[in-house]
C-alpha positions, 0 to 999 in steps of 0.5 A: 408803446406805439406812441413812445415810438412815434415820440422817439421819431419826432425827437429827431428834429434835425441834427446830422453828419457821417454816421459810422458803425461801432457795434455788431448785430445778431439775428435769426429764427428759432423753430421747433423740431417740425421747423415751425416758428417758436414765438416767445423763445428767449435768446441770451447772448453773453459776451463771455470776457466781460459777462455783458448780456443781451437778451431778446424774445422771438416774435410770432414768426420766430424771429429775433434781432439783437443789435448794438452788441460789443464787437468781437467776442467770444459769445455764448448764445443760448436759446430756450423755450418752455418745454423744449431743450435749450441750445447753446452756441459758444465761441461766436465771434462778431465782426464790426458793422455786420450782422451774424445770422444764427438760427436755432432748432429746439427739440421737445425734452424734459432734460435740463442740460442744454445741447451745445453746438460748436460754431462753424468758423469764428468769422465765416462770411457765410454766416453774415447778412452783408450785402456789399463788399466788406473786409473785416479784420480781426484782432488776431489778424492784426497781431499776426500782420507784418508792419514795421510802420505800425500804421492802420494803412498796413492793416487796411491793405488786406482789402482786395480793392485797395492800392498803395500810394506814396500819400496813403491808401486808395480804396475802391476807386477813390484817391487817398483822400476819398475814404472816410476813417473812423475809430469808435465813430469819431472822425480819424481822417486827415481832415485838413488835407495836407499830407497822407490819408491819416492824421499824426503822420499816418499813425493817429492811434496805436495798433495795440489799442484797436480791437477790429477794423472794417473796410467797406467798399459798398456798404449799402447801410445808410448809416455810412457816408462821407466817402466815394472810396471806402468806409473805414471803421475801427473800434478800440479794445475794452476791459474785461472781467480778467485783469490783463497788463502788457508792456512792450518795446518796439525798436528800429534803427538804420542797422535794421535797414537794408542798403543794397539793391539791384544797382547800388548801395544806399548811404543810410543816415543815422535813425533810431526809433524806440517805442515803449508802451503798456496796455491794461484792461481790467474790471472795476466792477465785475460784469459792470464796469471796465477800463482799458488803457494804452500808452506809448512813448516814442524816441526818435532820432534822425539826422540833420544836414548831411552836407559838410562845410569846406575846411579851407577856401581851396577845397573843392565842393559840390559835384559828387563831393559831400562838401558845400561852398561855405567854410567852417571858419566863416560859419563859425565866425557868424555863429559867434557874432550872433551869440555875442551881439544878439544873444542868438544861437543859430545852432550847428551847421553840420554833424548833428542829429535831431530828436523828436519824441512823441506819445500816444495815449488811449483810455476807455471805460465801458459801463453796463448800467444795467442789462438794457443800457450800456455806455462807453467813453473813449479818450485818445490823444497822439502827439508827434512831430518830425523835423524838416530842412528850411524851405528853398523858397524865397517867395514873394521876393523876386529872384531877379532882384536877389538870387535864383533859389533853384541854383543858388538857394538854401539847399544848393551846394553854394550855401549852408543853413544852421540847424535852428533854421529847421522847423518841427512840423507838429502832428497832434491829434485828439479824439473823444467818443462817447456812445450810449446804447439802449434797448427796450421792449425785449430788444425790439426797440434800440437807440444809440446816442453818440457824440464825437470830437476830433481835433487835428492840430498841426502848428510848426515849432522850432529851436533857438527862439524867434529870430528873423530869416537872414540870407547872406549872399556872396557871388559865385564863381561866375559872378552870379548873385548866390546865397552863402548862408542862412540863419534865423527861422525858415521864412514860413514857419512863424505863425504857420498852423493847420487845425481842424475841430470836428464835432459830430452828434448822432441819435439813431433809433431802431425798431423790429416789427415782424420781419422789419427792422426799421432804422432812422437816425439824425446827425449833425456835424460841425467843422472849423478849419483854421489855417495860418501862413505868413511869408516872412512872419518873423521878418526876412532880410537878404544881405549882399554880403556878411560884412554888410550884415555885420556893419548894419548896412542896408539889406538888399531886400526885406519882407514882413508879413502881417494882418491887415488890421490896425494892430498889425496882428496876424489874422488866421483864415478860418472856414466853417462847414456844417452838415445835417443828415437824416436817414431812414432804413428798412432791413427786411427778412423777406424769408429765412433765406432772403434779406433786403435792405431799403434806405435813403439818406438826406444831406444838407451841407451848409457853408456859413459866410465868412465875415469880411472876406469880400475883396472889393477890388476883385468884385469890381474887376470881375463884375463883368467876368462872371460876377464872382466874389472872394466871399462867394459860398455854395448854396445849401443843397439837399442831396438824396442818397437812396440805397438798396441791398440784398442777401440771398441764401440760395439753398438755405444751407449758407453755402451758396449766397448771392448778394449785392446792391446799389446806391448813392454816396456823397464824398467831400473835399479836403478842408485845405482847399476850402480854407484857401478861399479865406487865405487867399482873398487878400482881405485879412492879411497883408505884407510889405516887400522892399528892395534897396534903392541906390542910396539904400535909404529906403530900407529898415534897420536890422531888428530881431523883434517884429514889432520894431520892424513894423515900427520902422517901416510904418512909423505907426501909421498903418491902418487896415484898408481895402487891398488890391485883389489877390493875383491867384485867389480861390473862388467857390462856385455858388452851385458847387456840390460835393463829389458823389458816386453811384456804387453798385456790386454783385457778389457770389459767396460759395462754401467749397469742399474742404470748408474753403470760402470762395467770394467773387465780387464785381463793383461798378462806381459811376461818379457824378458832381465831379469836382475840378479846378479851373482857371478864370481870367483866360480866354480861348483863342479862336482856332486854337493851336495846331502843331506840325503833324497833329490832326487837329487843333488844340485849345489855346488860352490867352490872358484876359488881361484882368488887372487889379488896381496895382496893375497885376494880372488876376487869374483866380482858381475856381472850384466847381463841378464838371459838366457831364464829364464824370469818371467810373471805377470797375473791379472784379475780385476773386478771394479764397479763404480757409482756416484750419483747426490747428492754427493756420489761416490763408486768404488769397485774392486777385482783383482786376480794376479800371478807373477813370476820373477828371482829376487825381485830386493830388496836391496839398494846395488848389494850385497843385490840384490844377496842375498836378497830373491833370495832363490833358490834350486841351490843357488843364483848364478843359476837364477831360477823363483819364485813368486814375493814376492810383488804381492798379489794373492788377493786384494779387494778395496773399496773407497767411497767419499760423499759430503753433501752440505747445506746452511751453509756449507758442510760435506765431508766423505771419506772411503778407505778399502783394504784387501790383503795378506800381513805379516811381516818377521822381519821389512819388509812386503811381500805378499808371503814367502819362506820356507828355510834351511841353513847349520850351520857353527859356528855362521853363517847360510850358504847356502847349495850350498856355494855360499855365497848368500841366504839360499836355498829352502827346499825339502818337504819330503814324510812320507817315505822319512822323515823316512830315514832323520837323525834328531837330535831327533825323536821328532823333526822329528815328529814335522816337519811332523806335521808342513808339514801336517798342512801347507797350502802350504807344505801339498800340495807339498810333494815330491817337492822342495819348490818354492820361494814365494810359501807360501802365507801371511795371509789376512791384512785388512785396513780401513782408514776414512776421515771427514771434516766439511766446514763452509761458512763465508760471507766476503764482499759478498764473500764466504770463507770457514773454514774446520776442518778435521780428517784423521784416518788410520786403524780406525778399530783398534781404535774401537777395539784393536784386529782389524786391526793388521798385522801378523808376522812370527818368521822365514821362515828359518825352517830347519838346517843341521849340523854335518850330521843331520837336526833340525826343527825350528818351526816358530810361528805367532804373531801380529806385535808389531808395529805402522802398527798394530795400528791406527794413526790420523791427524788433519787439519784446512784450511781457504780458501779465494775466 
């Protein structure tokens, strides 16, 4: 058998990725009446709902270890030994990714009947051998958690170290992108990186399909990786020996949305969302083969354009009115002309709604092949979409030659767009997971083989068929060039694609040898990211007037994008990423009271070269400026992640437990940043932009077909060729390493009188290999720039005047690691929990946190990562530490669940309360904010440091320094000083440069409520259930319009420097006029057949 064990280890040649947990475990010691270990005792654990059995035999030390068990339960565990009375533990529940400790004491007896011992708490954390910070969320908690959105994010908020943000949940010091989410071991992250933390609009799988969720901040288990924030693992439901079918309906609408807040009343648009679903779990072969399936169909209705066209030329528009400049007569004329002459219906321009149906499907099969082998296979697919107004951007057209999009564009009061200019952003997500769990040698040897596939597929679609973008101009009242109407596709819709395919293969072997549980694993991960983006892929025409278009006169401007190949076909940039991982771990039962885990994980990320991605012009002009190339790829580097954890039962009663550990965790970057290396290289894509000359003879005719446009402008002569360097390409540093953090935690778990659990936990993360984005092609000006009243000079950047062969300045974005500038995260949490036998459970927690980082990592593009929230003293091009804007320094959490059962049914109550520091700047939420300043240059607000990044942090002057600073008026200076004195942050830091995220947002209070009433119905001797439910978010606002409101600050960019003088812009606080400040509700009805 030793040879077999060695053979199994040698099979792990080299395959690897981010292994995650999908099962549970149970271990302990079997002793006799004298406390002596019993070798050879039989341990049988039966998953009661399915009859699945797991067996083990205790070793010479009396120890046993069962791994690979189905999550949940209940389980009945029986301990037996010849000549001893058997002991039975019914009702045991297992938490995902955790090992339950269950010891047994067998007495001498001739009785045949077993002693039955009631379990002490279904999910008591005191009986789990965990080392790090883990929040386990059971199916019962999921069902009682109030959630109007029905998203996993709502469930994961039960983690004390979590923070809610506009883009999703930030956990354990990481931003919303820095956690790793799996379901049944398959990746469920938003791997592409545009949008929130989860794919499919934040709901990649139905909550009705989930059995348990586990959120780990410091899992010192080396099987988990791929994150610097938290590891979120979920498992889906399985079929059992009992047939169970449920059908349900969830319903939301604008009638179930509050419109009153402290400050006004919202004007709500039409909205309807209905979800019809069913679940079925059943045995195909009892105790052997099971199936579970869930299907949901969604019907969503949202409003189109809420603006209206005028009924006459004399009617007012804009201002506080709902009317825009165009008239119904002219827009109707345009619609008829397009239908009659081109067979193209541009759609309605007002008073219309948009329907966006979707569905979710999940099916799972569990097969107990025999007592030692079990296979499960799960398939899920989610398909949904949302409707979006066309972009206001006219890129790459020159605003000076067409129109100012910010004042006179598609979404301004001067113009109207037709309905078929909108686009649907598809949000499709498919996942497959297959896992084989095997046990040998009385469960001492185990093996898990898992394959998962995840496919995030997000193209754009549209109504009306393909038609070029057409902008019709008409001068504004002041003579300025202004858009009047827009029809055809959004300029960036045709060919737009976001896609990631992820394959992960894992093989893991475990062997129990005395007091040691040895684990070794291999994984291989392959990701292929594809991005499609064209500026004018369907063609883009701008006409000076409607008459010019009708009479087929030359357009004012024209744009067409295409592939840089002889066929002119679109080329989709792709980026491939692979990772090989090997991990080894020893779980050591040092004694009955002390368990230690020691492990190490080896990871090698590999970036295959991108064929044809070197732009020769770029290589030439940067040969003497660092030697960068658009084809540069990071080297394959081995990263080592050692981890140690322990769990110490200090008295042997499982009442006082000290646990903790330390270890290294490696994260990753959003793939949208990486794929931009191919997308922005100017090698595979090209385009043509034309402006009308005086004669108008250089412009193409109007065509509805892209092929005809290309023939018109190129006459069939285009050949793929070497293009000029892009002005802002993305470059990867050859020495780039993935971001990493060193996590440590220490916790004390106490069992207080009254069966109350108290957990006190401290966590500290120290980042290393922090990733930042810097701009190349710029040089520091000697001496920098020193503003009046500031004690020292700031860095000042000037262009290096590196130009491509077309004479344009080139400033690449470089993704690289910082040089000894790394952040941290520290938190202390205290949590109490108790479950009463009459159906009431309560959890309350308080967390204090502090975190600093180099960049917040906010933004869907590399340009955003460089310039969004990168407020520094010396500019975005100089990495500096600042407070993480997404980590609330204080968070209070209360969750209450209560089930009152009676003869004819049951009443279920769920209450969730959260208080934390959060407010809004614009339409985005933050826990911290920064006071900044800018230099006014025309209509632009530029950074003092001239690096074209974010604006800069202010210097907070003392009274004496302020008196010497030039202001536009003495009154303005005094107003500034008054503001400094009254501000909590500024008043404590005079004589200093402000810190990024130094100021803390006000408190936000959120109270959510759920109630459902179950009615039992007897059908042919079986109890069926009808459930009526109501979920309410922000129920406090329902009770009083002044409660539950969110605060918003008008600006944090408070200081302007122009023409040698400062001007203070006083910010104001108000209640955010949005649905985040009001209540929302969802009705549900469910029928369950048993």
